[in-house]
N, CA, C and O atoms as CSV, one atom per row, in Angstrom:
chain,resi,resn,atom,element,x,y,z
A,1,ASP,N,N,53.793,44.585,72.249
A,1,ASP,CA,C,54.105,44.109,73.584
A,1,ASP,C,C,53.569,45.086,74.599
A,1,ASP,O,O,54.005,46.235,74.661
A,2,LYS,N,N,52.627,44.634,75.390
A,2,LYS,CA,C,52.018,45.465,76.430
A,2,LYS,C,C,52.672,45.257,77.783
A,2,LYS,O,O,52.266,45.880,78.763
A,3,GLY,N,N,53.668,44.400,77.856
A,3,GLY,CA,C,54.317,44.113,79.133
A,3,GLY,C,C,53.441,43.331,80.077
A,3,GLY,O,O,53.634,43.403,81.291
A,4,GLU,N,N,52.480,42.582,79.558
A,4,GLU,CA,C,51.548,41.831,80.391
A,4,GLU,C,C,51.928,40.371,80.580
A,4,GLU,O,O,51.249,39.639,81.300
A,5,MET,N,N,53.015,39.943,79.933
A,5,MET,CA,C,53.455,38.554,80.072
A,5,MET,C,C,54.852,38.534,80.666
A,5,MET,O,O,55.653,39.445,80.453
A,6,LEU,N,N,55.126,37.479,81.413
A,6,LEU,CA,C,56.479,37.280,81.902
A,6,LEU,C,C,57.361,36.951,80.701
A,6,LEU,O,O,57.008,36.124,79.861
A,7,ALA,N,N,58.483,37.598,80.640
A,7,ALA,CA,C,59.392,37.381,79.505
A,7,ALA,C,C,59.933,35.960,79.507
A,7,ALA,O,O,60.343,35.436,80.543
A,8,ARG,N,N,59.928,35.355,78.344
A,8,ARG,CA,C,60.509,34.024,78.157
A,8,ARG,C,C,61.470,34.115,76.965
A,8,ARG,O,O,61.068,34.553,75.887
A,9,PRO,N,N,62.710,33.717,77.140
A,9,PRO,CA,C,63.629,33.739,75.995
A,9,PRO,C,C,63.163,32.775,74.914
A,9,PRO,O,O,62.591,31.726,75.209
A,10,LEU,N,N,63.409,33.134,73.678
A,10,LEU,CA,C,63.015,32.288,72.552
A,10,LEU,C,C,63.626,30.895,72.697
A,10,LEU,O,O,62.982,29.900,72.360
A,11,SER,N,N,64.849,30.815,73.189
A,11,SER,CA,C,65.499,29.509,73.368
A,11,SER,C,C,64.703,28.623,74.331
A,11,SER,O,O,64.618,27.411,74.134
A,12,GLU,N,N,64.122,29.228,75.372
A,12,GLU,CA,C,63.302,28.454,76.319
A,12,GLU,C,C,62.039,27.935,75.650
A,12,GLU,O,O,61.620,26.805,75.899
A,13,ILE,N,N,61.433,28.753,74.804
A,13,ILE,CA,C,60.240,28.320,74.078
A,13,ILE,C,C,60.585,27.145,73.165
A,13,ILE,O,O,59.855,26.155,73.127
A,14,TYR,N,N,61.691,27.249,72.431
A,14,TYR,CA,C,62.112,26.147,71.557
A,14,TYR,C,C,62.375,24.861,72.352
A,14,TYR,O,O,61.988,23.773,71.927
A,15,GLU,N,N,63.035,24.997,73.506
A,15,GLU,CA,C,63.356,23.831,74.325
A,15,GLU,C,C,62.110,23.151,74.883
A,15,GLU,O,O,62.119,21.948,75.146
A,16,ASN,N,N,61.044,23.919,75.061
A,16,ASN,CA,C,59.839,23.399,75.706
A,16,ASN,C,C,58.612,23.401,74.801
A,16,ASN,O,O,57.485,23.382,75.296
A,17,ILE,N,N,58.807,23.423,73.507
A,17,ILE,CA,C,57.698,23.588,72.559
A,17,ILE,C,C,56.643,22.488,72.709
A,17,ILE,O,O,55.468,22.723,72.427
A,18,ARG,N,N,57.044,21.303,73.146
A,18,ARG,CA,C,56.074,20.222,73.290
A,18,ARG,C,C,55.146,20.418,74.486
A,18,ARG,O,O,54.151,19.706,74.620
A,19,ASP,N,N,55.465,21.379,75.358
A,19,ASP,CA,C,54.617,21.681,76.512
A,19,ASP,C,C,53.392,22.515,76.117
A,19,ASP,O,O,52.445,22.632,76.894
A,20,TYR,N,N,53.411,23.091,74.914
A,20,TYR,CA,C,52.422,24.106,74.529
A,20,TYR,C,C,51.159,23.516,73.907
A,20,TYR,O,O,51.197,22.544,73.152
A,21,PHE,N,N,50.050,24.142,74.255
A,21,PHE,CA,C,48.773,23.945,73.574
A,21,PHE,C,C,48.557,25.203,72.740
A,21,PHE,O,O,48.810,26.312,73.209
A,22,VAL,N,N,48.095,25.033,71.514
A,22,VAL,CA,C,47.892,26.172,70.618
A,22,VAL,C,C,46.506,26.079,69.993
A,22,VAL,O,O,46.095,25.017,69.525
A,23,ILE,N,N,45.793,27.196,69.988
A,23,ILE,CA,C,44.513,27.283,69.297
A,23,ILE,C,C,44.730,28.141,68.068
A,23,ILE,O,O,45.189,29.280,68.162
A,24,ARG,N,N,44.393,27.578,66.898
A,24,ARG,CA,C,44.611,28.285,65.643
A,24,ARG,C,C,43.323,28.405,64.865
A,24,ARG,O,O,42.379,27.637,65.048
A,25,GLN,N,N,43.314,29.386,63.998
A,25,GLN,CA,C,42.276,29.522,62.982
A,25,GLN,C,C,43.036,29.644,61.676
A,25,GLN,O,O,43.671,30.664,61.410
A,26,SER,N,N,42.970,28.593,60.857
A,26,SER,CA,C,43.830,28.477,59.680
A,26,SER,C,C,45.278,28.556,60.148
A,26,SER,O,O,45.693,27.764,60.994
A,27,GLN,N,N,46.048,29.490,59.617
A,27,GLN,CA,C,47.454,29.623,60.002
A,27,GLN,C,C,47.666,30.636,61.123
A,27,GLN,O,O,48.799,30.829,61.564
A,28,ARG,N,N,46.621,31.276,61.586
A,28,ARG,CA,C,46.744,32.315,62.610
A,28,ARG,C,C,46.644,31.710,64.011
A,28,ARG,O,O,45.707,30.967,64.303
A,29,VAL,N,N,47.591,32.021,64.859
A,29,VAL,CA,C,47.553,31.589,66.258
A,29,VAL,C,C,46.641,32.535,67.022
A,29,VAL,O,O,46.880,33.742,67.056
A,30,LEU,N,N,45.599,31.989,67.634
A,30,LEU,CA,C,44.654,32.788,68.418
A,30,LEU,C,C,45.018,32.794,69.894
A,30,LEU,O,O,44.810,33.792,70.585
A,31,ALA,N,N,45.566,31.675,70.380
A,31,ALA,CA,C,45.873,31.577,71.802
A,31,ALA,C,C,46.876,30.450,72.013
A,31,ALA,O,O,46.977,29.524,71.208
A,32,CYS,N,N,47.622,30.551,73.124
A,32,CYS,CA,C,48.553,29.487,73.470
A,32,CYS,C,C,48.763,29.468,74.972
A,32,CYS,O,O,48.487,30.442,75.671
A,33,GLY,N,N,49.245,28.365,75.438
A,33,GLY,CA,C,49.578,28.196,76.843
A,33,GLY,C,C,50.320,26.887,77.006
A,33,GLY,O,O,50.214,25.994,76.165
A,34,ALA,N,N,51.074,26.772,78.094
A,34,ALA,CA,C,51.896,25.582,78.277
A,34,ALA,C,C,51.744,25.032,79.694
A,34,ALA,O,O,51.468,25.768,80.641
A,35,LEU,N,N,51.930,23.735,79.807
A,35,LEU,CA,C,52.063,23.086,81.098
A,35,LEU,C,C,53.489,22.587,81.186
A,35,LEU,O,O,53.873,21.655,80.479
A,36,HIS,N,N,54.268,23.201,82.046
A,36,HIS,CA,C,55.668,22.835,82.231
A,36,HIS,C,C,55.793,22.026,83.520
A,36,HIS,O,O,55.478,22.520,84.603
A,37,ILE,N,N,56.249,20.797,83.398
A,37,ILE,CA,C,56.396,19.924,84.561
A,37,ILE,C,C,57.724,20.255,85.238
A,37,ILE,O,O,58.796,20.082,84.658
A,38,SER,N,N,57.630,20.731,86.468
A,38,SER,CA,C,58.816,21.118,87.227
A,38,SER,C,C,59.389,19.957,88.035
A,38,SER,O,O,60.605,19.833,88.186
A,39,TRP,N,N,58.510,19.120,88.545
A,39,TRP,CA,C,58.892,18.000,89.394
A,39,TRP,C,C,57.790,16.962,89.317
A,39,TRP,O,O,56.762,17.198,88.681
A,40,VAL,N,N,57.983,15.838,89.943
A,40,VAL,CA,C,57.009,14.755,89.866
A,40,VAL,C,C,55.630,15.179,90.394
A,40,VAL,O,O,54.611,14.627,89.979
A,41,ASP,N,N,55.599,16.150,91.300
A,41,ASP,CA,C,54.331,16.570,91.897
A,41,ASP,C,C,54.038,18.063,91.716
A,41,ASP,O,O,53.214,18.625,92.437
A,42,LEU,N,N,54.709,18.703,90.754
A,42,LEU,CA,C,54.574,20.147,90.587
A,42,LEU,C,C,54.690,20.538,89.119
A,42,LEU,O,O,55.598,20.091,88.418
A,43,ALA,N,N,53.754,21.383,88.655
A,43,ALA,CA,C,53.800,21.880,87.276
A,43,ALA,C,C,53.343,23.328,87.236
A,43,ALA,O,O,52.636,23.797,88.128
A,44,GLU,N,N,53.755,24.025,86.192
A,44,GLU,CA,C,53.412,25.432,86.013
A,44,GLU,C,C,52.617,25.623,84.733
A,44,GLU,O,O,52.991,25.103,83.682
A,45,ILE,N,N,51.521,26.367,84.819
A,45,ILE,CA,C,50.848,26.844,83.616
A,45,ILE,C,C,51.549,28.136,83.255
A,45,ILE,O,O,51.601,29.069,84.056
A,46,LYS,N,N,52.089,28.190,82.044
A,46,LYS,CA,C,52.880,29.374,81.670
A,46,LYS,C,C,52.593,29.818,80.251
A,46,LYS,O,O,52.023,29.088,79.439
A,47,SER,N,N,53.004,31.026,79.989
A,47,SER,CA,C,52.899,31.621,78.654
A,47,SER,C,C,51.484,31.586,78.101
A,47,SER,O,O,51.284,31.371,76.905
A,48,LEU,N,N,50.504,31.796,78.969
A,48,LEU,CA,C,49.111,31.812,78.542
A,48,LEU,C,C,48.808,33.153,77.893
A,48,LEU,O,O,48.961,34.205,78.513
A,49,ALA,N,N,48.377,33.102,76.639
A,49,ALA,CA,C,48.097,34.357,75.913
A,49,ALA,C,C,46.985,34.129,74.913
A,49,ALA,O,O,46.883,33.064,74.304
A,50,VAL,N,N,46.152,35.145,74.753
A,50,VAL,CA,C,45.071,35.138,73.770
A,50,VAL,C,C,45.162,36.452,72.996
A,50,VAL,O,O,45.300,37.519,73.596
A,51,THR,N,N,45.087,36.377,71.670
A,51,THR,CA,C,45.140,37.609,70.890
A,51,THR,C,C,44.007,38.529,71.312
A,51,THR,O,O,42.933,38.075,71.708
A,52,GLU,N,N,44.259,39.815,71.224
A,52,GLU,CA,C,43.330,40.807,71.769
A,52,GLU,C,C,41.911,40.676,71.211
A,52,GLU,O,O,40.935,40.796,71.952
A,53,ASP,N,N,41.803,40.431,69.907
A,53,ASP,CA,C,40.474,40.352,69.301
A,53,ASP,C,C,39.734,39.054,69.620
A,53,ASP,O,O,38.567,38.920,69.252
A,54,TRP,N,N,40.368,38.102,70.286
A,54,TRP,CA,C,39.712,36.858,70.691
A,54,TRP,C,C,39.575,36.727,72.203
A,54,TRP,O,O,39.141,35.682,72.689
A,55,GLN,N,N,39.933,37.754,72.949
A,55,GLN,CA,C,39.808,37.701,74.396
A,55,GLN,C,C,38.343,37.721,74.815
A,55,GLN,O,O,37.482,38.208,74.082
A,56,SER,N,N,38.075,37.195,75.986
A,56,SER,CA,C,36.717,37.115,76.572
A,56,SER,C,C,35.783,36.205,75.773
A,56,SER,O,O,34.563,36.368,75.807
A,57,GLN,N,N,36.370,35.248,75.055
A,57,GLN,CA,C,35.559,34.292,74.301
A,57,GLN,C,C,35.819,32.852,74.746
A,57,GLN,O,O,35.411,31.903,74.076
A,58,GLY,N,N,36.504,32.699,75.887
A,58,GLY,CA,C,36.680,31.376,76.455
A,58,GLY,C,C,37.935,30.616,76.038
A,58,GLY,O,O,38.145,29.488,76.484
A,59,LEU,N,N,38.771,31.211,75.194
A,59,LEU,CA,C,39.956,30.480,74.742
A,59,LEU,C,C,40.951,30.267,75.886
A,59,LEU,O,O,41.537,29.191,76.006
A,60,GLY,N,N,41.140,31.277,76.718
A,60,GLY,CA,C,42.027,31.114,77.872
A,60,GLY,C,C,41.530,30.022,78.806
A,60,GLY,O,O,42.316,29.219,79.308
A,61,ASP,N,N,40.230,29.995,79.035
A,61,ASP,CA,C,39.632,28.946,79.871
A,61,ASP,C,C,39.882,27.564,79.277
A,61,ASP,O,O,40.186,26.621,80.007
A,62,LEU,N,N,39.756,27.439,77.955
A,62,LEU,CA,C,40.004,26.157,77.298
A,62,LEU,C,C,41.443,25.699,77.489
A,62,LEU,O,O,41.700,24.521,77.738
A,63,LEU,N,N,42.379,26.636,77.371
A,63,LEU,CA,C,43.791,26.299,77.527
A,63,LEU,C,C,44.119,25.888,78.966
A,63,LEU,O,O,44.840,24.916,79.190
A,64,VAL,N,N,43.591,26.628,79.927
A,64,VAL,CA,C,43.813,26.261,81.333
A,64,VAL,C,C,43.206,24.886,81.611
A,64,VAL,O,O,43.819,24.068,82.297
A,65,ALA,N,N,42.023,24.630,81.093
A,65,ALA,CA,C,41.384,23.313,81.264
A,65,ALA,C,C,42.235,22.209,80.660
A,65,ALA,O,O,42.371,21.139,81.255
A,66,ALA,N,N,42.810,22.451,79.484
A,66,ALA,CA,C,43.674,21.452,78.839
A,66,ALA,C,C,44.911,21.184,79.689
A,66,ALA,O,O,45.326,20.034,79.834
A,67,CYS,N,N,45.496,22.229,80.246
A,67,CYS,CA,C,46.676,22.065,81.110
A,67,CYS,C,C,46.309,21.273,82.367
A,67,CYS,O,O,47.038,20.364,82.764
A,68,LEU,N,N,45.194,21.614,82.984
A,68,LEU,CA,C,44.774,20.919,84.202
A,68,LEU,C,C,44.432,19.452,83.914
A,68,LEU,O,O,44.721,18.573,84.727
A,69,LYS,N,N,43.828,19.198,82.774
A,69,LYS,CA,C,43.502,17.817,82.380
A,69,LYS,C,C,44.789,16.998,82.229
A,69,LYS,O,O,44.881,15.870,82.713
A,70,GLU,N,N,45.767,17.579,81.558
A,70,GLU,CA,C,47.031,16.867,81.397
A,70,GLU,C,C,47.695,16.613,82.752
A,70,GLU,O,O,48.236,15.533,82.989
A,71,ALA,N,N,47.651,17.600,83.629
A,71,ALA,CA,C,48.243,17.427,84.966
A,71,ALA,C,C,47.542,16.291,85.718
A,71,ALA,O,O,48.201,15.480,86.369
A,72,ARG,N,N,46.215,16.232,85.631
A,72,ARG,CA,C,45.468,15.135,86.273
A,72,ARG,C,C,45.870,13.792,85.682
A,72,ARG,O,O,46.084,12.828,86.417
A,73,GLU,N,N,45.975,13.724,84.348
A,73,GLU,CA,C,46.353,12.467,83.694
A,73,GLU,C,C,47.739,12.006,84.119
A,73,GLU,O,O,48.018,10.807,84.146
A,74,LEU,N,N,48.607,12.954,84.450
A,74,LEU,CA,C,49.968,12.633,84.889
A,74,LEU,C,C,50.083,12.542,86.413
A,74,LEU,O,O,51.177,12.380,86.954
A,75,SER,N,N,48.934,12.649,87.101
A,75,SER,CA,C,48.887,12.583,88.574
A,75,SER,C,C,49.756,13.642,89.239
A,75,SER,O,O,50.407,13.376,90.250
A,76,ILE,N,N,49.765,14.835,88.673
A,76,ILE,CA,C,50.497,15.955,89.257
A,76,ILE,C,C,49.505,16.753,90.110
A,76,ILE,O,O,48.578,17.358,89.572
A,77,PRO,N,N,49.688,16.758,91.427
A,77,PRO,CA,C,48.684,17.368,92.301
A,77,PRO,C,C,48.759,18.874,92.463
A,77,PRO,O,O,47.762,19.506,92.811
A,78,THR,N,N,49.926,19.461,92.217
A,78,THR,CA,C,50.105,20.889,92.486
A,78,THR,C,C,50.459,21.634,91.216
A,78,THR,O,O,51.453,21.337,90.553
A,79,ILE,N,N,49.612,22.622,90.886
A,79,ILE,CA,C,49.799,23.444,89.684
A,79,ILE,C,C,49.868,24.893,90.131
A,79,ILE,O,O,49.102,25.327,90.991
A,80,PHE,N,N,50.802,25.643,89.533
A,80,PHE,CA,C,50.878,27.070,89.854
A,80,PHE,C,C,51.039,27.879,88.570
A,80,PHE,O,O,51.342,27.340,87.505
A,81,CYS,N,N,50.830,29.176,88.701
A,81,CYS,CA,C,50.984,30.077,87.572
A,81,CYS,C,C,51.500,31.419,88.078
A,81,CYS,O,O,50.961,31.973,89.036
A,82,LEU,N,N,52.527,31.934,87.449
A,82,LEU,CA,C,53.005,33.293,87.717
A,82,LEU,C,C,52.334,34.196,86.706
A,82,LEU,O,O,52.402,33.937,85.505
A,83,THR,N,N,51.684,35.257,87.172
A,83,THR,CA,C,50.890,36.066,86.249
A,83,THR,C,C,50.801,37.515,86.687
A,83,THR,O,O,50.927,37.845,87.866
A,84,TYR,N,N,50.581,38.367,85.700
A,84,TYR,CA,C,50.252,39.768,85.952
A,84,TYR,C,C,48.735,39.967,85.997
A,84,TYR,O,O,48.265,41.069,86.282
A,85,LYS,N,N,47.963,38.907,85.716
A,85,LYS,CA,C,46.504,38.969,85.663
A,85,LYS,C,C,45.885,37.955,86.629
A,85,LYS,O,O,45.230,37.015,86.177
A,86,PRO,N,N,46.070,38.115,87.940
A,86,PRO,CA,C,45.560,37.119,88.879
A,86,PRO,C,C,44.046,36.978,88.867
A,86,PRO,O,O,43.530,35.925,89.240
A,87,THR,N,N,43.321,38.006,88.450
A,87,THR,CA,C,41.864,37.909,88.422
A,87,THR,C,C,41.377,36.880,87.409
A,87,THR,O,O,40.278,36.348,87.564
A,88,PHE,N,N,42.165,36.585,86.377
A,88,PHE,CA,C,41.776,35.571,85.397
A,88,PHE,C,C,41.677,34.206,86.066
A,88,PHE,O,O,40.780,33.423,85.751
A,89,PHE,N,N,42.578,33.920,86.973
A,89,PHE,CA,C,42.631,32.622,87.609
A,89,PHE,C,C,41.760,32.571,88.851
A,89,PHE,O,O,41.691,31.536,89.513
């Protein structure tokens, strides 16, 4: 833990597991991120993470694109993200 992600209780992850997109290689999780719908017109991209050895290879971009695509399909116009890495976005 490098302290680079906003803390999320495990119970919150379990409650919202269907919000997550996961990129795997065999059984290994390489990256994940979620689109959490807050309201009819508002959603959050959250818990975006890429394992260190797979960073800078486009996986984060793929996850953000998947979240934005889902938001468009659901006609959600406003998306936000709380992050310690604003330069990524």
